[in-house]
A tleap script that builds the chain and sets N, CA, C and O, in Angstrom:
source leaprc.protein.ff14SB
mol = sequence {
  NMET LYS GLN SER GLU ILE PHE ARG GLU ASN
  ALA GLU ASN CYS ALA GLN LEU ALA GLU ALA
  ALA SER ASP GLY PRO ALA PHE GLN ARG TYR
  LYS ARG MET GLU ALA ALA TRP ARG ALA LEU
  ALA ASP GLU GLN ASP TRP LEU ASP GLY GLU
  ILE SER PRO GLU ARG MET PRO PRO ALA ARG
  ASP ASP LYS GLY SER SER SER ALA ARG SER
  GLY ARG SER ARG SER CGLY
}
set mol.1.N position { 74.109 96.627 173.633 }
set mol.1.CA position { 73.277 95.441 173.648 }
set mol.1.C position { 73.863 94.443 174.650 }
set mol.1.O position { 75.073 94.220 174.698 }
set mol.2.N position { 72.985 93.858 175.435 }
set mol.2.CA position { 73.430 92.877 176.426 }
set mol.2.C position { 73.861 91.585 175.740 }
set mol.2.O position { 73.362 91.228 174.673 }
set mol.3.N position { 74.789 90.904 176.376 }
set mol.3.CA position { 75.284 89.635 175.839 }
set mol.3.C position { 74.147 88.626 175.683 }
set mol.3.O position { 74.103 87.891 174.696 }
set mol.4.N position { 73.228 88.587 176.651 }
set mol.4.CA position { 72.131 87.621 176.568 }
set mol.4.C position { 71.225 87.915 175.364 }
set mol.4.O position { 70.651 86.990 174.789 }
set mol.5.N position { 71.092 89.172 174.983 }
set mol.5.CA position { 70.297 89.510 173.799 }
set mol.5.C position { 70.961 88.980 172.524 }
set mol.5.O position { 70.282 88.511 171.610 }
set mol.6.N position { 72.279 89.061 172.476 }
set mol.6.CA position { 73.015 88.518 171.335 }
set mol.6.C position { 72.801 87.007 171.260 }
set mol.6.O position { 72.588 86.454 170.181 }
set mol.7.N position { 72.862 86.343 172.427 }
set mol.7.CA position { 72.636 84.900 172.456 }
set mol.7.C position { 71.230 84.555 171.968 }
set mol.7.O position { 71.045 83.573 171.249 }
set mol.8.N position { 70.241 85.361 172.355 }
set mol.8.CA position { 68.866 85.099 171.914 }
set mol.8.C position { 68.706 85.352 170.411 }
set mol.8.O position { 67.922 84.670 169.751 }
set mol.9.N position { 69.426 86.305 169.878 }
set mol.9.CA position { 69.411 86.506 168.420 }
set mol.9.C position { 70.001 85.292 167.718 }
set mol.9.O position { 69.484 84.861 166.687 }
set mol.10.N position { 71.076 84.739 168.266 }
set mol.10.CA position { 71.663 83.527 167.693 }
set mol.10.C position { 70.651 82.376 167.743 }
set mol.10.O position { 70.543 81.598 166.796 }
set mol.11.N position { 69.915 82.275 168.847 }
set mol.11.CA position { 68.893 81.235 168.972 }
set mol.11.C position { 67.820 81.408 167.909 }
set mol.11.O position { 67.378 80.429 167.309 }
set mol.12.N position { 67.404 82.631 167.672 }
set mol.12.CA position { 66.388 82.884 166.667 }
set mol.12.C position { 66.903 82.542 165.271 }
set mol.12.O position { 66.155 82.015 164.448 }
set mol.13.N position { 68.177 82.838 165.000 }
set mol.13.CA position { 68.770 82.455 163.714 }
set mol.13.C position { 68.745 80.937 163.539 }
set mol.13.O position { 68.451 80.439 162.453 }
set mol.14.N position { 69.053 80.209 164.606 }
set mol.14.CA position { 69.027 78.747 164.539 }
set mol.14.C position { 67.607 78.245 164.302 }
set mol.14.O position { 67.409 77.280 163.564 }
set mol.15.N position { 66.622 78.886 164.917 }
set mol.15.CA position { 65.222 78.496 164.711 }
set mol.15.C position { 64.843 78.679 163.245 }
set mol.15.O position { 64.164 77.829 162.670 }
set mol.16.N position { 65.274 79.780 162.639 }
set mol.16.CA position { 64.984 80.020 161.231 }
set mol.16.C position { 65.687 78.998 160.339 }
set mol.16.O position { 65.113 78.521 159.359 }
set mol.17.N position { 66.928 78.665 160.682 }
set mol.17.CA position { 67.653 77.652 159.915 }
set mol.17.C position { 66.979 76.290 160.037 }
set mol.17.O position { 66.938 75.527 159.073 }
set mol.18.N position { 66.450 75.985 161.227 }
set mol.18.CA position { 65.753 74.711 161.424 }
set mol.18.C position { 64.529 74.631 160.528 }
set mol.18.O position { 64.269 73.593 159.919 }
set mol.19.N position { 63.783 75.713 160.446 }
set mol.19.CA position { 62.582 75.715 159.613 }
set mol.19.C position { 62.916 75.560 158.131 }
set mol.19.O position { 62.111 75.037 157.361 }
set mol.20.N position { 64.097 76.013 157.738 }
set mol.20.CA position { 64.511 75.914 156.342 }
set mol.20.C position { 65.300 74.635 156.048 }
set mol.20.O position { 65.687 74.391 154.905 }
set mol.21.N position { 65.534 73.831 157.066 }
set mol.21.CA position { 66.351 72.620 156.891 }
set mol.21.C position { 65.701 71.660 155.902 }
set mol.21.O position { 64.479 71.525 155.854 }
set mol.22.N position { 66.534 71.006 155.122 }
set mol.22.CA position { 66.032 70.113 154.077 }
set mol.22.C position { 65.807 68.684 154.562 }
set mol.22.O position { 65.169 67.891 153.869 }
set mol.23.N position { 66.325 68.345 155.748 }
set mol.23.CA position { 66.123 66.985 156.249 }
set mol.23.C position { 66.003 66.979 157.775 }
set mol.23.O position { 66.308 67.965 158.446 }
set mol.24.N position { 65.556 65.853 158.293 }
set mol.24.CA position { 65.324 65.710 159.731 }
set mol.24.C position { 66.558 65.907 160.590 }
set mol.24.O position { 66.492 66.633 161.582 }
set mol.25.N position { 67.697 65.281 160.244 }
set mol.25.CA position { 68.885 65.470 161.080 }
set mol.25.C position { 69.332 66.937 161.160 }
set mol.25.O position { 69.733 67.402 162.226 }
set mol.26.N position { 69.266 67.653 160.055 }
set mol.26.CA position { 69.652 69.069 160.074 }
set mol.26.C position { 68.682 69.862 160.938 }
set mol.26.O position { 69.099 70.724 161.711 }
set mol.27.N position { 67.386 69.573 160.810 }
set mol.27.CA position { 66.375 70.243 161.630 }
set mol.27.C position { 66.677 70.031 163.118 }
set mol.27.O position { 66.685 70.983 163.898 }
set mol.28.N position { 66.923 68.779 163.498 }
set mol.28.CA position { 67.198 68.471 164.905 }
set mol.28.C position { 68.472 69.157 165.391 }
set mol.28.O position { 68.528 69.637 166.524 }
set mol.29.N position { 69.483 69.203 164.544 }
set mol.29.CA position { 70.748 69.850 164.914 }
set mol.29.C position { 70.526 71.335 165.198 }
set mol.29.O position { 71.019 71.858 166.197 }
set mol.30.N position { 69.785 72.013 164.318 }
set mol.30.CA position { 69.521 73.432 164.529 }
set mol.30.C position { 68.640 73.667 165.759 }
set mol.30.O position { 68.825 74.656 166.468 }
set mol.31.N position { 67.697 72.779 166.016 }
set mol.31.CA position { 66.844 72.928 167.202 }
set mol.31.C position { 67.671 72.752 168.478 }
set mol.31.O position { 67.439 73.453 169.463 }
set mol.32.N position { 68.632 71.823 168.470 }
set mol.32.CA position { 69.515 71.662 169.633 }
set mol.32.C position { 70.384 72.901 169.823 }
set mol.32.O position { 70.615 73.342 170.949 }
set mol.33.N position { 70.863 73.458 168.713 }
set mol.33.CA position { 71.670 74.682 168.796 }
set mol.33.C position { 70.823 75.832 169.334 }
set mol.33.O position { 71.289 76.624 170.153 }
set mol.34.N position { 69.582 75.919 168.871 }
set mol.34.CA position { 68.681 76.964 169.371 }
set mol.34.C position { 68.496 76.836 170.880 }
set mol.34.O position { 68.593 77.825 171.607 }
set mol.35.N position { 68.231 75.628 171.347 }
set mol.35.CA position { 68.035 75.405 172.783 }
set mol.35.C position { 69.294 75.759 173.572 }
set mol.35.O position { 69.213 76.325 174.662 }
set mol.36.N position { 70.450 75.424 173.016 }
set mol.36.CA position { 71.711 75.728 173.704 }
set mol.36.C position { 71.922 77.237 173.811 }
set mol.36.O position { 72.339 77.728 174.860 }
set mol.37.N position { 71.638 77.980 172.733 }
set mol.37.CA position { 71.784 79.444 172.779 }
set mol.37.C position { 70.813 80.054 173.794 }
set mol.37.O position { 71.174 80.981 174.519 }
set mol.38.N position { 69.578 79.532 173.847 }
set mol.38.CA position { 68.603 80.062 174.813 }
set mol.38.C position { 69.036 79.772 176.247 }
set mol.38.O position { 68.889 80.620 177.128 }
set mol.39.N position { 69.570 78.573 176.479 }
set mol.39.CA position { 70.065 78.235 177.812 }
set mol.39.C position { 71.240 79.131 178.194 }
set mol.39.O position { 71.347 79.573 179.338 }
set mol.40.N position { 72.110 79.393 177.240 }
set mol.40.CA position { 73.246 80.275 177.488 }
set mol.40.C position { 72.768 81.694 177.804 }
set mol.40.O position { 73.329 82.356 178.676 }
set mol.41.N position { 71.742 82.159 177.103 }
set mol.41.CA position { 71.186 83.489 177.380 }
set mol.41.C position { 70.605 83.557 178.783 }
set mol.41.O position { 70.816 84.538 179.496 }
set mol.42.N position { 69.873 82.517 179.185 }
set mol.42.CA position { 69.317 82.484 180.542 }
set mol.42.C position { 70.430 82.492 181.584 }
set mol.42.O position { 70.343 83.187 182.596 }
set mol.43.N position { 71.474 81.714 181.326 }
set mol.43.CA position { 72.612 81.660 182.243 }
set mol.43.C position { 73.283 83.031 182.346 }
set mol.43.O position { 73.664 83.464 183.434 }
set mol.44.N position { 73.424 83.706 181.205 }
set mol.44.CA position { 74.044 85.035 181.210 }
set mol.44.C position { 73.189 86.034 181.985 }
set mol.44.O position { 73.721 86.860 182.727 }
set mol.45.N position { 71.858 85.962 181.816 }
set mol.45.CA position { 70.972 86.829 182.598 }
set mol.45.C position { 71.178 86.594 184.084 }
set mol.45.O position { 71.205 87.542 184.869 }
set mol.46.N position { 71.323 85.329 184.472 }
set mol.46.CA position { 71.550 85.006 185.883 }
set mol.46.C position { 72.888 85.580 186.340 }
set mol.46.O position { 72.972 86.172 187.416 }
set mol.47.N position { 73.933 85.409 185.532 }
set mol.47.CA position { 75.249 85.932 185.895 }
set mol.47.C position { 75.233 87.453 186.019 }
set mol.47.O position { 75.942 88.026 186.846 }
set mol.48.N position { 74.418 88.099 185.188 }
set mol.48.CA position { 74.310 89.554 185.217 }
set mol.48.C position { 73.375 90.052 186.317 }
set mol.48.O position { 73.218 91.260 186.494 }
set mol.49.N position { 72.757 89.135 187.055 }
set mol.49.CA position { 71.858 89.523 188.136 }
set mol.49.C position { 70.473 89.908 187.658 }
set mol.49.O position { 69.702 90.511 188.405 }
set mol.50.N position { 70.147 89.565 186.417 }
set mol.50.CA position { 68.841 89.908 185.860 }
set mol.50.C position { 67.728 89.011 186.399 }
set mol.50.O position { 66.600 89.466 186.586 }
set mol.51.N position { 68.040 87.747 186.646 }
set mol.51.CA position { 67.053 86.811 187.185 }
set mol.51.C position { 67.671 86.056 188.351 }
set mol.51.O position { 68.890 85.905 188.434 }
set mol.52.N position { 66.820 85.587 189.246 }
set mol.52.CA position { 67.310 84.820 190.380 }
set mol.52.C position { 67.430 83.353 189.989 }
set mol.52.O position { 66.772 82.920 189.043 }
set mol.53.N position { 68.251 82.577 190.690 }
set mol.53.CA position { 68.411 81.163 190.350 }
set mol.53.C position { 67.090 80.399 190.392 }
set mol.53.O position { 66.919 79.438 189.642 }
set mol.54.N position { 66.152 80.803 191.251 }
set mol.54.CA position { 64.879 80.109 191.356 }
set mol.54.C position { 64.050 80.254 190.078 }
set mol.54.O position { 63.231 79.388 189.774 }
set mol.55.N position { 64.254 81.338 189.327 }
set mol.55.CA position { 63.475 81.590 188.116 }
set mol.55.C position { 64.097 80.968 186.877 }
set mol.55.O position { 63.497 81.011 185.803 }
set mol.56.N position { 65.285 80.391 187.001 }
set mol.56.CA position { 65.940 79.802 185.846 }
set mol.56.C position { 65.249 78.496 185.464 }
set mol.56.O position { 64.923 77.692 186.336 }
set mol.57.N position { 65.026 78.280 184.177 }
set mol.57.CA position { 64.437 77.011 183.754 }
set mol.57.C position { 65.423 75.881 183.976 }
set mol.57.O position { 66.631 76.116 184.007 }
set mol.58.N position { 64.932 74.653 184.131 }
set mol.58.CA position { 65.851 73.527 184.339 }
set mol.58.C position { 66.706 73.286 183.115 }
set mol.58.O position { 66.267 73.484 181.982 }
set mol.59.N position { 67.932 72.856 183.356 }
set mol.59.CA position { 68.842 72.546 182.249 }
set mol.59.C position { 68.347 71.300 181.540 }
set mol.59.O position { 67.728 70.430 182.152 }
set mol.60.N position { 68.620 71.218 180.252 }
set mol.60.CA position { 68.204 70.074 179.434 }
set mol.60.C position { 69.433 69.462 178.775 }
set mol.60.O position { 70.378 70.161 178.410 }
set mol.61.N position { 69.398 68.140 178.633 }
set mol.61.CA position { 70.487 67.499 177.904 }
set mol.61.C position { 70.141 67.447 176.422 }
set mol.61.O position { 69.127 68.010 176.009 }
set mol.62.N position { 70.958 66.787 175.622 }
set mol.62.CA position { 70.762 66.743 174.166 }
set mol.62.C position { 69.426 66.139 173.758 }
set mol.62.O position { 68.910 66.439 172.681 }
set mol.63.N position { 68.866 65.292 174.609 }
set mol.63.CA position { 67.618 64.621 174.274 }
set mol.63.C position { 66.412 65.316 174.888 }
set mol.63.O position { 65.291 64.821 174.769 }
set mol.64.N position { 66.623 66.463 175.548 }
set mol.64.CA position { 65.520 67.222 176.115 }
set mol.64.C position { 65.152 66.837 177.527 }
set mol.64.O position { 64.151 67.323 178.054 }
set mol.65.N position { 65.942 65.967 178.163 }
set mol.65.CA position { 65.656 65.558 179.534 }
set mol.65.C position { 66.247 66.550 180.518 }
set mol.65.O position { 67.307 67.128 180.276 }
set mol.66.N position { 65.554 66.741 181.627 }
set mol.66.CA position { 66.069 67.628 182.659 }
set mol.66.C position { 67.280 66.995 183.321 }
set mol.66.O position { 67.362 65.776 183.473 }
set mol.67.N position { 68.212 67.844 183.709 }
set mol.67.CA position { 69.355 67.391 184.489 }
set mol.67.C position { 69.659 68.443 185.531 }
set mol.67.O position { 69.350 69.621 185.348 }
set mol.68.N position { 70.263 68.019 186.620 }
set mol.68.CA position { 70.593 68.957 187.683 }
set mol.68.C position { 71.658 69.921 187.190 }
set mol.68.O position { 72.584 69.520 186.484 }
set mol.69.N position { 71.531 71.202 187.562 }
set mol.69.CA position { 72.526 72.191 187.138 }
set mol.69.C position { 73.878 71.897 187.761 }
set mol.69.O position { 74.903 71.943 187.082 }
set mol.70.N position { 73.881 71.601 189.034 }
set mol.70.CA position { 75.157 71.270 189.664 }
set mol.70.C position { 75.357 69.773 189.582 }
set mol.70.O position { 74.409 69.001 189.726 }
set mol.71.N position { 76.563 69.373 189.355 }
set mol.71.CA position { 76.848 67.956 189.305 }
set mol.71.C position { 76.615 67.328 187.942 }
set mol.71.O position { 76.698 66.108 187.796 }
set mol.72.N position { 76.324 68.156 186.938 }
set mol.72.CA position { 76.192 67.602 185.595 }
set mol.72.C position { 77.551 67.116 185.132 }
set mol.72.O position { 78.568 67.773 185.354 }
set mol.73.N position { 77.558 65.994 184.505 }
set mol.73.CA position { 78.819 65.515 183.941 }
set mol.73.C position { 78.542 64.845 182.621 }
set mol.73.O position { 77.443 64.350 182.371 }
set mol.74.N position { 79.526 64.836 181.803 }
set mol.74.CA position { 79.397 64.162 180.506 }
set mol.74.C position { 80.118 62.838 180.614 }
set mol.74.O position { 81.331 62.795 180.814 }
set mol.75.N position { 79.385 61.780 180.486 }
set mol.75.CA position { 79.992 60.470 180.548 }
set mol.75.C position { 79.955 59.829 179.169 }
set mol.75.O position { 79.088 60.141 178.353 }
set mol.76.N position { 80.874 58.955 178.921 }
set mol.76.CA position { 80.809 58.214 177.680 }
set mol.76.C position { 81.861 58.605 176.776 }
set mol.76.O position { 81.954 58.073 175.670 }
savepdb mol mol.pdb
quit
């Protein structure tokens, strides 16, 4: 099994946990984790040569905003 497939399974697990979450903050936390696993899977596909950089979706920050892949920094 490819590493990116494992990452996508983790994303799906997070999606299921989000749907079962008992409150809003837990739901949002699992949805952010799901998005992070999916982004990691896409990145792994790119590293493995499965997709070209042009086909990669834009990176998203914690609030869902697009950010440049290169030059991203965490401030604060």
